Chimera marker file (.cmm) of the C-alpha trace (Angstrom):
<marker_set name="trace">
<marker id="1" x="75.027" y="-9.063" z="23.446" r="1" g="1" b="0" radius="0.5"/>
<marker id="2" x="72.011" y="-9.296" z="21.432" r="1" g="1" b="0" radius="0.5"/>
<marker id="3" x="69.320" y="-11.817" z="22.760" r="1" g="1" b="0" radius="0.5"/>
<marker id="4" x="67.961" y="-14.674" z="20.599" r="1" g="1" b="0" radius="0.5"/>
<marker id="5" x="64.612" y="-12.629" z="19.992" r="1" g="1" b="0" radius="0.5"/>
<marker id="6" x="66.718" y="-9.644" z="18.615" r="1" g="1" b="0" radius="0.5"/>
<marker id="7" x="68.812" y="-11.909" z="16.438" r="1" g="1" b="0" radius="0.5"/>
<marker id="8" x="65.731" y="-13.551" z="14.994" r="1" g="1" b="0" radius="0.5"/>
<marker id="9" x="64.285" y="-10.209" z="14.185" r="1" g="1" b="0" radius="0.5"/>
<marker id="10" x="67.539" y="-8.795" z="12.577" r="1" g="1" b="0" radius="0.5"/>
<marker id="11" x="67.338" y="-12.048" z="10.336" r="1" g="1" b="0" radius="0.5"/>
<marker id="12" x="64.102" y="-11.353" z="9.201" r="1" g="1" b="0" radius="0.5"/>
<marker id="13" x="64.832" y="-7.560" z="8.462" r="1" g="1" b="0" radius="0.5"/>
<marker id="14" x="67.803" y="-8.523" z="6.617" r="1" g="1" b="0" radius="0.5"/>
<marker id="15" x="66.042" y="-11.063" z="4.673" r="1" g="1" b="0" radius="0.5"/>
<marker id="16" x="63.278" y="-8.773" z="3.760" r="1" g="1" b="0" radius="0.5"/>
<marker id="17" x="65.703" y="-6.096" z="2.583" r="1" g="1" b="0" radius="0.5"/>
<marker id="18" x="68.116" y="-5.576" z="-0.263" r="1" g="1" b="0" radius="0.5"/>
<marker id="19" x="71.243" y="-5.655" z="2.115" r="1" g="1" b="0" radius="0.5"/>
<marker id="20" x="73.427" y="-8.672" z="1.112" r="1" g="1" b="0" radius="0.5"/>
<marker id="21" x="75.737" y="-8.614" z="4.170" r="1" g="1" b="0" radius="0.5"/>
<marker id="22" x="75.430" y="-7.459" z="7.862" r="1" g="1" b="0" radius="0.5"/>
<marker id="23" x="77.967" y="-7.950" z="10.590" r="1" g="1" b="0" radius="0.5"/>
<marker id="24" x="77.395" y="-6.846" z="14.369" r="1" g="1" b="0" radius="0.5"/>
<marker id="25" x="80.165" y="-6.822" z="17.116" r="1" g="1" b="0" radius="0.5"/>
<marker id="26" x="79.777" y="-6.185" z="20.729" r="1" g="1" b="0" radius="0.5"/>
<marker id="27" x="81.564" y="-7.223" z="23.842" r="1" g="1" b="0" radius="0.5"/>
<marker id="28" x="83.655" y="-9.871" z="21.841" r="1" g="1" b="0" radius="0.5"/>
<marker id="29" x="80.594" y="-11.635" z="20.095" r="1" g="1" b="0" radius="0.5"/>
<marker id="30" x="79.949" y="-11.288" z="16.656" r="1" g="1" b="0" radius="0.5"/>
<marker id="31" x="76.793" y="-11.899" z="14.482" r="1" g="1" b="0" radius="0.5"/>
<marker id="32" x="77.580" y="-12.057" z="10.747" r="1" g="1" b="0" radius="0.5"/>
<marker id="33" x="74.667" y="-12.564" z="8.127" r="1" g="1" b="0" radius="0.5"/>
<marker id="34" x="75.269" y="-13.025" z="4.425" r="1" g="1" b="0" radius="0.5"/>
<marker id="35" x="72.559" y="-14.109" z="1.904" r="1" g="1" b="0" radius="0.5"/>
<marker id="36" x="73.111" y="-14.963" z="-1.778" r="1" g="1" b="0" radius="0.5"/>
<marker id="37" x="70.808" y="-14.440" z="-4.869" r="1" g="1" b="0" radius="0.5"/>
<marker id="38" x="68.595" y="-17.500" z="-4.028" r="1" g="1" b="0" radius="0.5"/>
<marker id="39" x="67.221" y="-16.559" z="-0.877" r="1" g="1" b="0" radius="0.5"/>
<marker id="40" x="65.317" y="-19.694" z="-0.678" r="1" g="1" b="0" radius="0.5"/>
<marker id="41" x="68.473" y="-21.588" z="-0.299" r="1" g="1" b="0" radius="0.5"/>
<marker id="42" x="69.502" y="-19.840" z="2.904" r="1" g="1" b="0" radius="0.5"/>
<marker id="43" x="69.703" y="-21.294" z="6.706" r="1" g="1" b="0" radius="0.5"/>
<marker id="44" x="71.753" y="-20.055" z="9.559" r="1" g="1" b="0" radius="0.5"/>
<marker id="45" x="74.695" y="-21.761" z="11.138" r="1" g="1" b="0" radius="0.5"/>
<marker id="46" x="76.319" y="-20.982" z="14.262" r="1" g="1" b="0" radius="0.5"/>
<marker id="47" x="80.090" y="-21.457" z="15.731" r="1" g="1" b="0" radius="0.5"/>
<marker id="48" x="80.602" y="-21.495" z="19.459" r="1" g="1" b="0" radius="0.5"/>
<marker id="49" x="77.190" y="-19.826" z="19.881" r="1" g="1" b="0" radius="0.5"/>
<marker id="50" x="78.860" y="-16.411" z="19.237" r="1" g="1" b="0" radius="0.5"/>
<marker id="51" x="78.945" y="-16.276" z="15.587" r="1" g="1" b="0" radius="0.5"/>
<marker id="52" x="75.987" y="-16.714" z="13.194" r="1" g="1" b="0" radius="0.5"/>
<marker id="53" x="76.369" y="-16.850" z="9.432" r="1" g="1" b="0" radius="0.5"/>
<marker id="54" x="73.539" y="-17.215" z="6.906" r="1" g="1" b="0" radius="0.5"/>
<marker id="55" x="75.121" y="-19.467" z="4.028" r="1" g="1" b="0" radius="0.5"/>
<marker id="56" x="73.822" y="-21.571" z="1.256" r="1" g="1" b="0" radius="0.5"/>
<marker id="57" x="72.460" y="-24.877" z="2.169" r="1" g="1" b="0" radius="0.5"/>
<marker id="58" x="74.415" y="-27.906" z="1.655" r="1" g="1" b="0" radius="0.5"/>
<marker id="59" x="72.601" y="-31.189" z="1.398" r="1" g="1" b="0" radius="0.5"/>
<marker id="60" x="73.624" y="-33.808" z="3.775" r="1" g="1" b="0" radius="0.5"/>
<marker id="61" x="74.577" y="-37.174" z="2.203" r="1" g="1" b="0" radius="0.5"/>
<marker id="62" x="71.835" y="-39.021" z="3.486" r="1" g="1" b="0" radius="0.5"/>
<marker id="63" x="69.015" y="-36.342" z="2.375" r="1" g="1" b="0" radius="0.5"/>
<marker id="64" x="70.281" y="-36.928" z="-1.167" r="1" g="1" b="0" radius="0.5"/>
<marker id="65" x="69.177" y="-40.784" z="-1.023" r="1" g="1" b="0" radius="0.5"/>
<marker id="66" x="65.613" y="-39.878" z="0.597" r="1" g="1" b="0" radius="0.5"/>
<marker id="67" x="63.038" y="-39.112" z="-1.728" r="1" g="1" b="0" radius="0.5"/>
<marker id="68" x="61.147" y="-35.887" z="-1.539" r="1" g="1" b="0" radius="0.5"/>
<marker id="69" x="57.248" y="-35.894" z="-0.795" r="1" g="1" b="0" radius="0.5"/>
<marker id="70" x="55.647" y="-33.931" z="-3.276" r="1" g="1" b="0" radius="0.5"/>
<marker id="71" x="52.220" y="-33.610" z="-4.238" r="1" g="1" b="0" radius="0.5"/>
<marker id="72" x="50.956" y="-31.740" z="-7.256" r="1" g="1" b="0" radius="0.5"/>
<marker id="73" x="47.374" y="-30.650" z="-7.282" r="1" g="1" b="0" radius="0.5"/>
<marker id="74" x="46.022" y="-28.214" z="-9.746" r="1" g="1" b="0" radius="0.5"/>
<marker id="75" x="46.076" y="-24.699" z="-7.962" r="1" g="1" b="0" radius="0.5"/>
<marker id="76" x="42.363" y="-24.215" z="-7.261" r="1" g="1" b="0" radius="0.5"/>
<marker id="77" x="42.285" y="-27.786" z="-5.633" r="1" g="1" b="0" radius="0.5"/>
<marker id="78" x="45.300" y="-27.116" z="-3.947" r="1" g="1" b="0" radius="0.5"/>
<marker id="79" x="44.031" y="-23.945" z="-2.388" r="1" g="1" b="0" radius="0.5"/>
<marker id="80" x="40.683" y="-25.290" z="-1.487" r="1" g="1" b="0" radius="0.5"/>
<marker id="81" x="42.357" y="-28.198" z="0.318" r="1" g="1" b="0" radius="0.5"/>
<marker id="82" x="44.480" y="-25.970" z="2.668" r="1" g="1" b="0" radius="0.5"/>
<marker id="83" x="42.117" y="-22.986" z="2.677" r="1" g="1" b="0" radius="0.5"/>
<marker id="84" x="40.307" y="-24.177" z="5.776" r="1" g="1" b="0" radius="0.5"/>
<marker id="85" x="43.659" y="-25.692" z="7.682" r="1" g="1" b="0" radius="0.5"/>
<marker id="86" x="45.494" y="-23.792" z="10.115" r="1" g="1" b="0" radius="0.5"/>
<marker id="87" x="49.336" y="-23.823" z="9.592" r="1" g="1" b="0" radius="0.5"/>
<marker id="88" x="51.684" y="-24.158" z="12.457" r="1" g="1" b="0" radius="0.5"/>
<marker id="89" x="54.815" y="-22.518" z="11.534" r="1" g="1" b="0" radius="0.5"/>
<marker id="90" x="58.393" y="-22.345" z="12.881" r="1" g="1" b="0" radius="0.5"/>
<marker id="91" x="58.989" y="-19.232" z="14.925" r="1" g="1" b="0" radius="0.5"/>
<marker id="92" x="62.629" y="-19.428" z="14.226" r="1" g="1" b="0" radius="0.5"/>
<marker id="93" x="65.335" y="-20.828" z="12.200" r="1" g="1" b="0" radius="0.5"/>
<marker id="94" x="66.530" y="-24.072" z="13.726" r="1" g="1" b="0" radius="0.5"/>
<marker id="95" x="66.369" y="-27.891" z="13.619" r="1" g="1" b="0" radius="0.5"/>
<marker id="96" x="62.907" y="-29.588" z="13.716" r="1" g="1" b="0" radius="0.5"/>
<marker id="97" x="62.505" y="-32.603" z="16.194" r="1" g="1" b="0" radius="0.5"/>
<marker id="98" x="59.340" y="-34.700" z="16.311" r="1" g="1" b="0" radius="0.5"/>
<marker id="99" x="59.962" y="-36.065" z="19.502" r="1" g="1" b="0" radius="0.5"/>
<marker id="100" x="61.472" y="-35.051" z="23.038" r="1" g="1" b="0" radius="0.5"/>
<marker id="101" x="64.198" y="-37.441" z="22.527" r="1" g="1" b="0" radius="0.5"/>
<marker id="102" x="65.537" y="-39.857" z="19.985" r="1" g="1" b="0" radius="0.5"/>
<marker id="103" x="64.233" y="-42.839" z="21.772" r="1" g="1" b="0" radius="0.5"/>
<marker id="104" x="60.739" y="-41.148" z="22.473" r="1" g="1" b="0" radius="0.5"/>
<marker id="105" x="57.537" y="-41.357" z="20.300" r="1" g="1" b="0" radius="0.5"/>
<marker id="106" x="56.746" y="-38.178" z="18.307" r="1" g="1" b="0" radius="0.5"/>
<marker id="107" x="54.812" y="-35.603" z="20.141" r="1" g="1" b="0" radius="0.5"/>
<marker id="108" x="52.081" y="-35.952" z="17.449" r="1" g="1" b="0" radius="0.5"/>
<marker id="109" x="51.245" y="-37.769" z="14.212" r="1" g="1" b="0" radius="0.5"/>
<marker id="110" x="48.739" y="-37.602" z="11.537" r="1" g="1" b="0" radius="0.5"/>
<marker id="111" x="45.212" y="-37.839" z="13.005" r="1" g="1" b="0" radius="0.5"/>
<marker id="112" x="46.350" y="-36.627" z="16.504" r="1" g="1" b="0" radius="0.5"/>
<marker id="113" x="43.967" y="-34.489" z="18.297" r="1" g="1" b="0" radius="0.5"/>
<marker id="114" x="45.467" y="-31.424" z="19.862" r="1" g="1" b="0" radius="0.5"/>
<marker id="115" x="44.511" y="-28.456" z="22.012" r="1" g="1" b="0" radius="0.5"/>
<marker id="116" x="46.011" y="-24.859" z="22.047" r="1" g="1" b="0" radius="0.5"/>
<marker id="117" x="48.638" y="-25.626" z="24.454" r="1" g="1" b="0" radius="0.5"/>
<marker id="118" x="49.689" y="-28.938" z="23.059" r="1" g="1" b="0" radius="0.5"/>
<marker id="119" x="53.234" y="-29.435" z="22.298" r="1" g="1" b="0" radius="0.5"/>
<marker id="120" x="53.518" y="-30.547" z="18.780" r="1" g="1" b="0" radius="0.5"/>
<marker id="121" x="57.546" y="-30.410" z="18.283" r="1" g="1" b="0" radius="0.5"/>
<marker id="122" x="60.859" y="-28.972" z="19.327" r="1" g="1" b="0" radius="0.5"/>
<marker id="123" x="62.659" y="-26.549" z="17.217" r="1" g="1" b="0" radius="0.5"/>
<marker id="124" x="66.455" y="-26.218" z="18.491" r="1" g="1" b="0" radius="0.5"/>
<marker id="125" x="68.330" y="-23.180" z="17.927" r="1" g="1" b="0" radius="0.5"/>
<marker id="126" x="71.873" y="-22.321" z="19.310" r="1" g="1" b="0" radius="0.5"/>
<marker id="127" x="71.544" y="-25.140" z="21.731" r="1" g="1" b="0" radius="0.5"/>
<marker id="128" x="68.178" y="-24.158" z="23.137" r="1" g="1" b="0" radius="0.5"/>
<marker id="129" x="65.147" y="-26.448" z="22.518" r="1" g="1" b="0" radius="0.5"/>
<marker id="130" x="62.309" y="-24.424" z="22.121" r="1" g="1" b="0" radius="0.5"/>
<marker id="131" x="58.660" y="-26.408" z="22.540" r="1" g="1" b="0" radius="0.5"/>
<marker id="132" x="56.329" y="-25.396" z="19.820" r="1" g="1" b="0" radius="0.5"/>
<marker id="133" x="52.504" y="-25.445" z="20.595" r="1" g="1" b="0" radius="0.5"/>
<marker id="134" x="49.576" y="-25.994" z="18.302" r="1" g="1" b="0" radius="0.5"/>
<marker id="135" x="48.039" y="-22.649" z="19.139" r="1" g="1" b="0" radius="0.5"/>
<marker id="136" x="44.592" y="-24.073" z="17.740" r="1" g="1" b="0" radius="0.5"/>
<marker id="137" x="42.276" y="-26.985" z="18.870" r="1" g="1" b="0" radius="0.5"/>
<marker id="138" x="41.861" y="-29.609" z="16.037" r="1" g="1" b="0" radius="0.5"/>
<marker id="139" x="43.443" y="-32.415" z="14.381" r="1" g="1" b="0" radius="0.5"/>
<marker id="140" x="46.775" y="-32.808" z="12.670" r="1" g="1" b="0" radius="0.5"/>
<marker id="141" x="46.182" y="-33.583" z="8.928" r="1" g="1" b="0" radius="0.5"/>
<marker id="142" x="49.624" y="-33.258" z="7.776" r="1" g="1" b="0" radius="0.5"/>
<marker id="143" x="53.567" y="-33.162" z="8.989" r="1" g="1" b="0" radius="0.5"/>
<marker id="144" x="55.417" y="-31.040" z="6.464" r="1" g="1" b="0" radius="0.5"/>
<marker id="145" x="58.830" y="-31.491" z="7.451" r="1" g="1" b="0" radius="0.5"/>
<marker id="146" x="61.148" y="-34.570" z="8.388" r="1" g="1" b="0" radius="0.5"/>
<marker id="147" x="62.735" y="-35.230" z="11.992" r="1" g="1" b="0" radius="0.5"/>
<marker id="148" x="66.012" y="-33.527" z="12.074" r="1" g="1" b="0" radius="0.5"/>
<marker id="149" x="65.248" y="-31.206" z="9.258" r="1" g="1" b="0" radius="0.5"/>
<marker id="150" x="66.496" y="-27.605" z="9.281" r="1" g="1" b="0" radius="0.5"/>
<marker id="151" x="63.527" y="-25.183" z="9.056" r="1" g="1" b="0" radius="0.5"/>
<marker id="152" x="63.208" y="-21.503" z="8.382" r="1" g="1" b="0" radius="0.5"/>
<marker id="153" x="61.682" y="-18.800" z="10.182" r="1" g="1" b="0" radius="0.5"/>
<marker id="154" x="57.730" y="-18.897" z="9.083" r="1" g="1" b="0" radius="0.5"/>
<marker id="155" x="58.214" y="-22.084" z="7.435" r="1" g="1" b="0" radius="0.5"/>
<marker id="156" x="54.973" y="-24.217" z="7.803" r="1" g="1" b="0" radius="0.5"/>
<marker id="157" x="55.525" y="-27.485" z="9.737" r="1" g="1" b="0" radius="0.5"/>
<marker id="158" x="52.150" y="-28.819" z="10.449" r="1" g="1" b="0" radius="0.5"/>
<marker id="159" x="48.647" y="-28.484" z="8.887" r="1" g="1" b="0" radius="0.5"/>
<marker id="160" x="45.645" y="-28.497" z="11.333" r="1" g="1" b="0" radius="0.5"/>
<marker id="161" x="41.951" y="-28.927" z="10.689" r="1" g="1" b="0" radius="0.5"/>
<marker id="162" x="40.396" y="-26.633" z="13.318" r="1" g="1" b="0" radius="0.5"/>
<marker id="163" x="37.518" y="-27.703" z="15.362" r="1" g="1" b="0" radius="0.5"/>
<link id1="1" id2="2" r="1" g="1" b="0" radius="0.2"/>
<link id1="2" id2="3" r="1" g="1" b="0" radius="0.2"/>
<link id1="3" id2="4" r="1" g="1" b="0" radius="0.2"/>
<link id1="4" id2="5" r="1" g="1" b="0" radius="0.2"/>
<link id1="5" id2="6" r="1" g="1" b="0" radius="0.2"/>
<link id1="6" id2="7" r="1" g="1" b="0" radius="0.2"/>
<link id1="7" id2="8" r="1" g="1" b="0" radius="0.2"/>
<link id1="8" id2="9" r="1" g="1" b="0" radius="0.2"/>
<link id1="9" id2="10" r="1" g="1" b="0" radius="0.2"/>
<link id1="10" id2="11" r="1" g="1" b="0" radius="0.2"/>
<link id1="11" id2="12" r="1" g="1" b="0" radius="0.2"/>
<link id1="12" id2="13" r="1" g="1" b="0" radius="0.2"/>
<link id1="13" id2="14" r="1" g="1" b="0" radius="0.2"/>
<link id1="14" id2="15" r="1" g="1" b="0" radius="0.2"/>
<link id1="15" id2="16" r="1" g="1" b="0" radius="0.2"/>
<link id1="16" id2="17" r="1" g="1" b="0" radius="0.2"/>
<link id1="17" id2="18" r="1" g="1" b="0" radius="0.2"/>
<link id1="18" id2="19" r="1" g="1" b="0" radius="0.2"/>
<link id1="19" id2="20" r="1" g="1" b="0" radius="0.2"/>
<link id1="20" id2="21" r="1" g="1" b="0" radius="0.2"/>
<link id1="21" id2="22" r="1" g="1" b="0" radius="0.2"/>
<link id1="22" id2="23" r="1" g="1" b="0" radius="0.2"/>
<link id1="23" id2="24" r="1" g="1" b="0" radius="0.2"/>
<link id1="24" id2="25" r="1" g="1" b="0" radius="0.2"/>
<link id1="25" id2="26" r="1" g="1" b="0" radius="0.2"/>
<link id1="26" id2="27" r="1" g="1" b="0" radius="0.2"/>
<link id1="27" id2="28" r="1" g="1" b="0" radius="0.2"/>
<link id1="28" id2="29" r="1" g="1" b="0" radius="0.2"/>
<link id1="29" id2="30" r="1" g="1" b="0" radius="0.2"/>
<link id1="30" id2="31" r="1" g="1" b="0" radius="0.2"/>
<link id1="31" id2="32" r="1" g="1" b="0" radius="0.2"/>
<link id1="32" id2="33" r="1" g="1" b="0" radius="0.2"/>
<link id1="33" id2="34" r="1" g="1" b="0" radius="0.2"/>
<link id1="34" id2="35" r="1" g="1" b="0" radius="0.2"/>
<link id1="35" id2="36" r="1" g="1" b="0" radius="0.2"/>
<link id1="36" id2="37" r="1" g="1" b="0" radius="0.2"/>
<link id1="37" id2="38" r="1" g="1" b="0" radius="0.2"/>
<link id1="38" id2="39" r="1" g="1" b="0" radius="0.2"/>
<link id1="39" id2="40" r="1" g="1" b="0" radius="0.2"/>
<link id1="40" id2="41" r="1" g="1" b="0" radius="0.2"/>
<link id1="41" id2="42" r="1" g="1" b="0" radius="0.2"/>
<link id1="42" id2="43" r="1" g="1" b="0" radius="0.2"/>
<link id1="43" id2="44" r="1" g="1" b="0" radius="0.2"/>
<link id1="44" id2="45" r="1" g="1" b="0" radius="0.2"/>
<link id1="45" id2="46" r="1" g="1" b="0" radius="0.2"/>
<link id1="46" id2="47" r="1" g="1" b="0" radius="0.2"/>
<link id1="47" id2="48" r="1" g="1" b="0" radius="0.2"/>
<link id1="48" id2="49" r="1" g="1" b="0" radius="0.2"/>
<link id1="49" id2="50" r="1" g="1" b="0" radius="0.2"/>
<link id1="50" id2="51" r="1" g="1" b="0" radius="0.2"/>
<link id1="51" id2="52" r="1" g="1" b="0" radius="0.2"/>
<link id1="52" id2="53" r="1" g="1" b="0" radius="0.2"/>
<link id1="53" id2="54" r="1" g="1" b="0" radius="0.2"/>
<link id1="54" id2="55" r="1" g="1" b="0" radius="0.2"/>
<link id1="55" id2="56" r="1" g="1" b="0" radius="0.2"/>
<link id1="56" id2="57" r="1" g="1" b="0" radius="0.2"/>
<link id1="57" id2="58" r="1" g="1" b="0" radius="0.2"/>
<link id1="58" id2="59" r="1" g="1" b="0" radius="0.2"/>
<link id1="59" id2="60" r="1" g="1" b="0" radius="0.2"/>
<link id1="60" id2="61" r="1" g="1" b="0" radius="0.2"/>
<link id1="61" id2="62" r="1" g="1" b="0" radius="0.2"/>
<link id1="62" id2="63" r="1" g="1" b="0" radius="0.2"/>
<link id1="63" id2="64" r="1" g="1" b="0" radius="0.2"/>
<link id1="64" id2="65" r="1" g="1" b="0" radius="0.2"/>
<link id1="65" id2="66" r="1" g="1" b="0" radius="0.2"/>
<link id1="66" id2="67" r="1" g="1" b="0" radius="0.2"/>
<link id1="67" id2="68" r="1" g="1" b="0" radius="0.2"/>
<link id1="68" id2="69" r="1" g="1" b="0" radius="0.2"/>
<link id1="69" id2="70" r="1" g="1" b="0" radius="0.2"/>
<link id1="70" id2="71" r="1" g="1" b="0" radius="0.2"/>
<link id1="71" id2="72" r="1" g="1" b="0" radius="0.2"/>
<link id1="72" id2="73" r="1" g="1" b="0" radius="0.2"/>
<link id1="73" id2="74" r="1" g="1" b="0" radius="0.2"/>
<link id1="74" id2="75" r="1" g="1" b="0" radius="0.2"/>
<link id1="75" id2="76" r="1" g="1" b="0" radius="0.2"/>
<link id1="76" id2="77" r="1" g="1" b="0" radius="0.2"/>
<link id1="77" id2="78" r="1" g="1" b="0" radius="0.2"/>
<link id1="78" id2="79" r="1" g="1" b="0" radius="0.2"/>
<link id1="79" id2="80" r="1" g="1" b="0" radius="0.2"/>
<link id1="80" id2="81" r="1" g="1" b="0" radius="0.2"/>
<link id1="81" id2="82" r="1" g="1" b="0" radius="0.2"/>
<link id1="82" id2="83" r="1" g="1" b="0" radius="0.2"/>
<link id1="83" id2="84" r="1" g="1" b="0" radius="0.2"/>
<link id1="84" id2="85" r="1" g="1" b="0" radius="0.2"/>
<link id1="85" id2="86" r="1" g="1" b="0" radius="0.2"/>
<link id1="86" id2="87" r="1" g="1" b="0" radius="0.2"/>
<link id1="87" id2="88" r="1" g="1" b="0" radius="0.2"/>
<link id1="88" id2="89" r="1" g="1" b="0" radius="0.2"/>
<link id1="89" id2="90" r="1" g="1" b="0" radius="0.2"/>
<link id1="90" id2="91" r="1" g="1" b="0" radius="0.2"/>
<link id1="91" id2="92" r="1" g="1" b="0" radius="0.2"/>
<link id1="92" id2="93" r="1" g="1" b="0" radius="0.2"/>
<link id1="93" id2="94" r="1" g="1" b="0" radius="0.2"/>
<link id1="94" id2="95" r="1" g="1" b="0" radius="0.2"/>
<link id1="95" id2="96" r="1" g="1" b="0" radius="0.2"/>
<link id1="96" id2="97" r="1" g="1" b="0" radius="0.2"/>
<link id1="97" id2="98" r="1" g="1" b="0" radius="0.2"/>
<link id1="98" id2="99" r="1" g="1" b="0" radius="0.2"/>
<link id1="99" id2="100" r="1" g="1" b="0" radius="0.2"/>
<link id1="100" id2="101" r="1" g="1" b="0" radius="0.2"/>
<link id1="101" id2="102" r="1" g="1" b="0" radius="0.2"/>
<link id1="102" id2="103" r="1" g="1" b="0" radius="0.2"/>
<link id1="103" id2="104" r="1" g="1" b="0" radius="0.2"/>
<link id1="104" id2="105" r="1" g="1" b="0" radius="0.2"/>
<link id1="105" id2="106" r="1" g="1" b="0" radius="0.2"/>
<link id1="106" id2="107" r="1" g="1" b="0" radius="0.2"/>
<link id1="107" id2="108" r="1" g="1" b="0" radius="0.2"/>
<link id1="108" id2="109" r="1" g="1" b="0" radius="0.2"/>
<link id1="109" id2="110" r="1" g="1" b="0" radius="0.2"/>
<link id1="110" id2="111" r="1" g="1" b="0" radius="0.2"/>
<link id1="111" id2="112" r="1" g="1" b="0" radius="0.2"/>
<link id1="112" id2="113" r="1" g="1" b="0" radius="0.2"/>
<link id1="113" id2="114" r="1" g="1" b="0" radius="0.2"/>
<link id1="114" id2="115" r="1" g="1" b="0" radius="0.2"/>
<link id1="115" id2="116" r="1" g="1" b="0" radius="0.2"/>
<link id1="116" id2="117" r="1" g="1" b="0" radius="0.2"/>
<link id1="117" id2="118" r="1" g="1" b="0" radius="0.2"/>
<link id1="118" id2="119" r="1" g="1" b="0" radius="0.2"/>
<link id1="119" id2="120" r="1" g="1" b="0" radius="0.2"/>
<link id1="120" id2="121" r="1" g="1" b="0" radius="0.2"/>
<link id1="121" id2="122" r="1" g="1" b="0" radius="0.2"/>
<link id1="122" id2="123" r="1" g="1" b="0" radius="0.2"/>
<link id1="123" id2="124" r="1" g="1" b="0" radius="0.2"/>
<link id1="124" id2="125" r="1" g="1" b="0" radius="0.2"/>
<link id1="125" id2="126" r="1" g="1" b="0" radius="0.2"/>
<link id1="126" id2="127" r="1" g="1" b="0" radius="0.2"/>
<link id1="127" id2="128" r="1" g="1" b="0" radius="0.2"/>
<link id1="128" id2="129" r="1" g="1" b="0" radius="0.2"/>
<link id1="129" id2="130" r="1" g="1" b="0" radius="0.2"/>
<link id1="130" id2="131" r="1" g="1" b="0" radius="0.2"/>
<link id1="131" id2="132" r="1" g="1" b="0" radius="0.2"/>
<link id1="132" id2="133" r="1" g="1" b="0" radius="0.2"/>
<link id1="133" id2="134" r="1" g="1" b="0" radius="0.2"/>
<link id1="134" id2="135" r="1" g="1" b="0" radius="0.2"/>
<link id1="135" id2="136" r="1" g="1" b="0" radius="0.2"/>
<link id1="136" id2="137" r="1" g="1" b="0" radius="0.2"/>
<link id1="137" id2="138" r="1" g="1" b="0" radius="0.2"/>
<link id1="138" id2="139" r="1" g="1" b="0" radius="0.2"/>
<link id1="139" id2="140" r="1" g="1" b="0" radius="0.2"/>
<link id1="140" id2="141" r="1" g="1" b="0" radius="0.2"/>
<link id1="141" id2="142" r="1" g="1" b="0" radius="0.2"/>
<link id1="142" id2="143" r="1" g="1" b="0" radius="0.2"/>
<link id1="143" id2="144" r="1" g="1" b="0" radius="0.2"/>
<link id1="144" id2="145" r="1" g="1" b="0" radius="0.2"/>
<link id1="145" id2="146" r="1" g="1" b="0" radius="0.2"/>
<link id1="146" id2="147" r="1" g="1" b="0" radius="0.2"/>
<link id1="147" id2="148" r="1" g="1" b="0" radius="0.2"/>
<link id1="148" id2="149" r="1" g="1" b="0" radius="0.2"/>
<link id1="149" id2="150" r="1" g="1" b="0" radius="0.2"/>
<link id1="150" id2="151" r="1" g="1" b="0" radius="0.2"/>
<link id1="151" id2="152" r="1" g="1" b="0" radius="0.2"/>
<link id1="152" id2="153" r="1" g="1" b="0" radius="0.2"/>
<link id1="153" id2="154" r="1" g="1" b="0" radius="0.2"/>
<link id1="154" id2="155" r="1" g="1" b="0" radius="0.2"/>
<link id1="155" id2="156" r="1" g="1" b="0" radius="0.2"/>
<link id1="156" id2="157" r="1" g="1" b="0" radius="0.2"/>
<link id1="157" id2="158" r="1" g="1" b="0" radius="0.2"/>
<link id1="158" id2="159" r="1" g="1" b="0" radius="0.2"/>
<link id1="159" id2="160" r="1" g="1" b="0" radius="0.2"/>
<link id1="160" id2="161" r="1" g="1" b="0" radius="0.2"/>
<link id1="161" id2="162" r="1" g="1" b="0" radius="0.2"/>
<link id1="162" id2="163" r="1" g="1" b="0" radius="0.2"/>
</marker_set>
């Protein structure tokens, strides 16, 4: 059976290719990936941890009610503002969690000082909770995703002003 790292690499390869559908079966486990024309509207769902399918996102009822946070800056100003900032990105497809459990305070907030090994969030994938570290010393200046939100491989999660 493929391990998580191999599945993640296959997802990236399929996403970057012109292949629309991919199926892999081994020892009773099945990995199936499908993509639509709108690549930005994809995420991975899994059943019984043995079947993975990339399907179009379906908005949750509660997410329809919440306004999205959008900032519109002129392109040059936007590039200047983020040019010197480090992006902490998701290393996998999964669910973003800002805290270790629902009753705990978030790992970091805007203004938090972080070191390279500071845990900033958890990305849960296939029932595995993966701690994501800052990888840079600095200050959190923006949190780009909401708690419980599905995130894509490579999606920016935080902006950090390096020290």
